[in-house]
C-alpha angles and dihedrals in degrees: 000000000000124000112272115263090212135025109290123224139070115340117232099190139019089252089069094056107112126234121254092251091054093050091050088061092056106046133079108224106127090133092062127073108266095231089055091049092050091048091052092048091051092049093050093046090048090055091049092050090048093053117104091226112018111216139165130041107300093205091056090049091050092048090051090050090051091049090053090048091050092052091051091064116110102262141148119280134181112244108218095156097097091232103126101196099039112177093191090054097047099278103260138345117260125245117262089248090055091050091051090050090050092052092047093048093045103050099047144027119276143186095263093144101004127102108220091193098057100023091232136105112299138194120277115249098357095144092045091051091053091050092050092046090052092047093050092041089236135139091241144348141198138189134228131173100274142347093264088056089049090054093046091050093049094046093045091052097049098040098055092095102018118036107200128095116188114219135160117252087229091063100053091114127186110219131195121311093028095288115146126207092226092054091048090053092049091048087055090058101264129139106217118230101194116199137189128005129297092262103028133037124168133203088247089060090059093044093052092050095058112105138152086279096058113118100175148337113245127198116190124194108237088226104171101039141032137206127217136180120040097014136131141161134172119262124252089250092056093048093047090052090050090051093051092047093050094036092241121139113248116211128183129195105203093181114201101053096233108176095169119066109258089223089069088068092053094258117145094206117081119227113204116241129210089241091058093049093051092047088052089060107259116154095221135009127193133192144158124275096204104055123061089343086069100218137108123298108292142132114232122201121190134174142078117019096228092053095046089050090050092050091051090055092057115106088228090062090070091048090053099041123124129237130240094271094057091045091051096050094041092048092054092047094047091050090054091053093046091051090050089245097126089131085081091057107094096223089057091047091053090053093049099049112122126225089242092057092047093047092052092052092046093052091052091053093046091049089067093065117082103155111124090212091062123069118202121185132179109222138176115252141160126250122213127223095222128179093092094296131124097352092182094052130087131170126226108248145161127253135185116222119205121200133168138190091216106051143015130269088239090059091053090049092050094050092044088054090050096050125117087265104027115234116205119200134137139255121237134152092005092302136106107233134195124189113218095207094078096040115093112237089235088061097057094095091048090050091055094047093044093052092044089054092046093050094045094048090048092051092049090057097039 
């Protein structure tokens, strides 16, 4: 850092507030775009000038603001929370094959909309759509940019002539960020025809609600919550049969995109799959590509050929379409599932990890800490699925708890977050905890070094 061009320390009057050019000489921000740095300096100096009694060192305040800005960049983190599908941390890592496909699609031209057979313009995503249709055992499939977009596209298409969408009151889910399924449907142009009670909806409720204004029957997976006790709802098979009898389209949003039975991972709770919904007779099913499917953010729609073709003719389909990078990563992920190679998809690997494997890794990390002031303990814990899937299920896992006589668990957590490679865990029972299930084995050494640095730095300042 260069020598200060003016006396450093708290300012006592506005006349002591430095100019932007002078501050630029004092700060270390070569890794940030200069226009962004200048903008930040101006904003911080403006706040100082606007204060009734300016105080503090403005350069220190600016450096802190730049540090916060730097940490807000999209960057890798280590997920030690134990939440496998973590929306705040980018859902799930991609498979190596998907990463390779991304790199290949990104650094060169490709045949995104070019037919190599005829040498003329081709359709976007035709091969991917065939792979997804085969995987879902459907007549056809298409892709949009997320599952909410898939639902909007479907509802918009069916409600252009008839406005009403029949949905159970018990399925009006609120998803992440405060968005509600009912509000999304209304934004797409639907008039909601809510049926049943919160806890109990019967097939007769749906049947009575069908009128000349009915556009479709919609079943939405509750995803992020469950009800128990005096509850009931008709099965997908029953609703699909009702739809066929009354000539009303039946659509199901299965949410998480599970294409492997959850029971195969030792989970007692069953997560519905798109294949099951289509076998039950639904006309269209939609789900996310970046949850249990393990791919990039996408909304996948599968079902009858004539309906998929109609959706692709909608003007909104272009607005919701994905780019070459999403197609490349999703194509690679879908091929892995179709080839029964989902053990190379990270989300599946996280679910399959054994306690023995996790304990061995935890002991190796703990063995690197010898400071008597720091207590490290390997403890049993439970990981969560996350991402609005299987809310009643948890998986036995292994955690490492870090405690110290010299500083708080919150301080360890803060410093771990601010490391070169941020480590995210959680604080409980006066300890900073990390769950090994959501940490990639290749990250174990980095976890140990990051925590050693956090603990050392904390002791130095204690």
